[in-house]
N, C-alpha and C positions, 0 to 999 in steps of 0.2 A: 432524388427528384426526377420524375419521368419527363421525357422530352427535353427540349432545349429552353434556356431561360437567360434573358439579358440580366436578370437579377442575380443569377448564379455567377455570371461574369463579373458583375459589380462587387459582389461579396467576396469572390475569389481575389479580385484586385485589392480590396481593402485588407484582406488577410495577408497578401504578399507584401503590401506596404508596411504592415505591422512587423513582419519578419525582417525587413531590410531597413527598419527605422534608423539604425545607426548611420546609414548612408544618406538618408533623406536630408539631414541637416546640411551635409556637404553639397548636395545637389541644389537645394534651395538657396544656399549662399551663392553658388555660381549663377543661378537665375537672377538673383538680385543684382549681382555685379554687372552682368550683361545688360539687364534692363536699364540700370542707371547710366551705363556708358552710352546706350542708344538713345535714351529719352530724358535723361536728367533725374534728379532725386525727389521731384515732387509727384507723389502718386496721383494727385488730382489732375495732373497734366500728362501722366504716363500710365496708360492702362496696363501695360506689361508689368510695370513695377507694382501697381496696385494688386494685380493677380498674384505676383510672387509673394508680396507681403501677406496677403490673405492666406495663402497656402502655408506660409511660415507660422502664422498664428494658429492655424488649424492643427499644425504638427508640434505646437508648443516649443518653437525655436526660441531660445533666450534673446532678450532684447539686445544684449551686448553683441551677440553673433550677428544680428541683423544690422546693427550700426556699423560694425566692422566691414561687413559686405558693402554697405552703402559707401563708406569712405574709400574702399578699394575701387568701387565703380567710378567714383569721382576722381580717382587718381591720386588721392592723398596718402595712400600707402601702397607699397610694392606688392606684386603678386603675379601669378600666371595670367596670360591673356587667353580668354576662351572665345570660341566661335560656335554658333548654332549651325547644325546640319541635320538633314533628314535622309536616312537611308531607306530604300524600298526593296522589298524582296518577297519571297514565297516560303511558306511553311509546308508541312505535310498535307497531302490532299489538295494542293493548289491554293491553300489559304493565303490571303494577302496580309502583309505585315508592313507597317510604317514604324520606323525607329527614330525618335528625336534624340539628338545628343547635344551635349555641351562639352567641347573638347579643347585641349591645348595642344593636341597632336593628331591631326586628322588622319595621317597615314597609319599610325598605331591603331586608332579606333576603327578605321575601315577594315584593317586586317583582322582585328578581333571579331567584329561583327560578321564578316564573311566566314571566318572559321566556325563560329557558333552555328550559323545557318547551315553550312555544308555538313557539319558533323551530326546535325539532328534533323536531317530529312528535308532541308530547305535549300535555298540558294539566293544570292544577292541578285537584284535586278537593276535595270537602268532607271534613271530619274524619270518619273512619270508612268512607270509600268503598272503600278497599282494605286497611285494616289487618286486617280479618277473614280475609284470605287468608294471614296469617302467624302464626307462633307464636314466642314468646320462648324461646330455648334458649341453653345454653352451648356454645361451640365451641372446641376446641383443635386446633392443627395442629402436628405433630411431624415433623421431618425427620431423615433418616439414622439411623433406628432399626434396629439389626441384626435380622435375621430371627429369630435365636434368642431375642430378648427379647420378641417380639410376643405370644406366647401368654400368658406370665406377666403382661405389662402389661395385656392385654385382660381377663384374669380379675380383676385388681386394680381396674381402673377400673369394670368392670361391678358388682363388689361394692360400690363406692362410689356407684353410681347412674347410671353412664353408660348411655345408651340405644342407642348405635351406635358401632362401631369399624370404620372403613373404611381399607383399605390400598391405596395406588396408587404403584407404582414407588418404593418405599422411604419414602414419606411416609405419615403416619397422620392421619386426621381422627377426632376423638372428639366425639360429640354428647351433651349432657346436658340434662335439664330445668333450667330456670333455678334452681330451688331446690337442685339437687344440684351446682351449679357449684363451690362452695367445697370440698366434700368431694373431688371429683375433682381439683381443683387441688392439694389437699394430697397426694394420692397421687402425682401427677406430680412434685411437688417432692421427695417422699421418694425416688422412683425415679431422680431426677436425669437426666431425659431432656431433650433439646433441644427445648423448646417455642418455636416461632417466632411463634406467634400464639395468644392466649387472650383471649376476649371473650364478652360476652353479645350475641347477635345475633338477628335476626328471620329465621327460615327459612320459605320459602313452603310452603304445604300443597299447592299445585298449581303447575305450571310451564307457561310458554308458550314454545314453540320458535320462533325466528326464523332466517331465513337470508338470504343475499344482501344487497340494499340495505337491507332493513328491519333486519337484524342490525347492519350497519355504522352506520346512523343511531342505533340504540339504544346501541351501544358508545360512539359519540361523545358522545351525551347524558350517559351515565354518567360519562365522563371529565371533561366540563365541570362537572358537578355536584360531583364529587370534588375538583376544583381550586378550587372556591369557598372563600374564606377562612372563611366562617361554617359550612360544612358539616362535620359531624363524622363522619357515616356515611350510606351509601346502601344500601338493601336493595331487591331486585327479584326477581320470579319469572321473569325472562327467562333462557333458556339458548339458546346458539347452536348451529346445526347447519351442517356444511360438507360434507355428503354429497350 
């Protein structure tokens, strides 16, 4: 694909998630535990839990696993105590990276993340050093949406607050303000479309294009970060070019 493409990034991310699927169940269980501890076990009153449960269903996590995580979050069963943290840093070419983690040992995780960044052409930064280059948004990805349904769906989600509706080769990406995520999600559920990914994400306000060796180094760094057991999500302003 010539030039850079947000869709290439989305598809790369989905491919990486498929490769580390064995770890996704563990990560989603941690998300559910933390969400329940922070806001209770009712997803109608706890948006963070609702999002975690949605991601669990999208990834075919067994109901028994979900229930065990909820019970741990309620304190009914014993287990490690996790905390949420975000590390900020730089990759090759000055690219910005945000790394969300759920960890039961912040010192171990910080050392691991710093080591990965330093080894692969990046470095850890101070809190706030790159987060200003991102904004929190809702993102939905829909696959196999028939062309005849696109216009009606676009009008419905825009009325619910969607900011952008992008189509690429039969797939649709919908971007919303974080505050409108729930309203757009309700529309998509009502329309019964095939949502393959729904999440709150950090989208870059500017992008840095890399190519050649620099792009390969950056891709490898992102892969290693995503494979780390404590890493929940990785956000970057990197896009690759191959022209």
